[in-house]
Structures are given as structure tokens and as C-alpha cells.
N, C-alpha and C positions, 0 to 999 in steps of 0.2 A: 404190444403187451397182451398176454393171455388173459382171458376173462377168469375171474375167481369163481370156482365152484366148490361146493362141499365135497370132501373126500368120502368115498364109500368104501371103507375098509372093514372087512368082517371082524367082529369082536371089539371094535373100537366105537365108543359112544362119544361123539364130539359135542361141542357146545357146552355152555356154562349152565349148570343147574338142570340139565335134561334128566328126566326120570325122578328128580328130587330125592334120590336115595342117599342115605348116609353110608360111609365106608364102614364095613364090619369092624374095623380096628379103631373106630372113632373113640369109643369109651376107654380103650387101652391107651390111646394117644393122650386123652385128657388126663388120665392118671400120671402118665410119664411127664408131661409138661408141668403139671402141678408139683410133682415130686422134685423136678429139676429147677423150678422157679423161672424157667425161660423156655422159649420155643424156637426151634429152627428145623429146617429140613434135614440137616445132617444129624441132629439129635434123634429125630424120628427114624431116620434111616438106620442108625446104629441100634437103637433100642427095640424097634419093631421089625428089624431085618426086612426092610422094603426098599424099593428103588426111589430115585429122586422124584420122578413124576408123581408117584402115588403120595410121597411125603408132602410135596407141594400142594396137591389137592386136599390132603387132610388139613394142612395149615389153613387153606382157604376156608374149609368148613368150620374150623375152630374160630376163625375170625368172624365168619357170618353168624355164629352162635354167641359171639360176645365173650368168648373164653380167653382169647388172646388179642393183643393190639395189632395195628397194621404194621407191615414191614417197613423197616428203615434202612434200606441198603443191605449191607452184609451183617448188620448187628442182629443178635437174637431178638425175637419179639417178646414184649412184656406179657406176662401171664396175669390176668386180672384175678384179684382175690387172694393173692399169695404175698405174704410178708417176707422180704429178703432176710437172710440170716443175720446180716449186720444190724438191721433194725430190731429183730427179735432180741438180740443180745443187749442192744441199747435200751430197749424198753422193758427188759426183764421178762419177755414172753418165753415160756418153756416150749421146747420141741414136743410134738406129739409122740407118745410112746409107740414104737413100731412093733413091740412085742419081742424084739430080739434082745438077748442078754449078752 
């Protein structure tokens, strides 16, 4: 068996949390998952036009910041602080006005 060594690939930063920098799309990702009321890699891929690896990293960042819940297999993640549409209707909560007529 070969010994495991870290890969030295130019332009690739391996390891979890190295550098401690947030993705430049993080704020936009927060808006998108809150708007959708759910979070998944495929949602971020479509809405932000990014690849799977980057979408997965953004999901990890959102979880670390307490914005979304942990992954549960193939199900979309829960977005904290968002009331589902069914509950809004049930409790008479009005939707925020988006300014569109």
C-alpha cells in the first residue's frame, strides 16, 4: 500500500478551513437559500451557475455559520429562520412585498 501524502497541485488549496476565507458568493448563496426555503448543491449550482464542488463547499460554509442544517442524505437541507409557505398560510403570515407588481 502506498503511503498517503498531501497532493501538491498548483491552484488547489486542500484541507478543511485552510485560509479561513469565505467564498465571494456566500452572501448571494444565503439570499438564494432563504428565498427558496431549502438548500441543496443542485439549487446553488443552478442559481449561482457554479460547479458541484464549489456548491458543496458553500453548503459547508452555510452549515458552519448556522444558516442551514446538516445534510440528511439526498434531501434538501433545512434553512434556519425561514417559515415554510404552508405555515405562513396556516398562521396568516403575509409574504414580504418584493416590490414586483
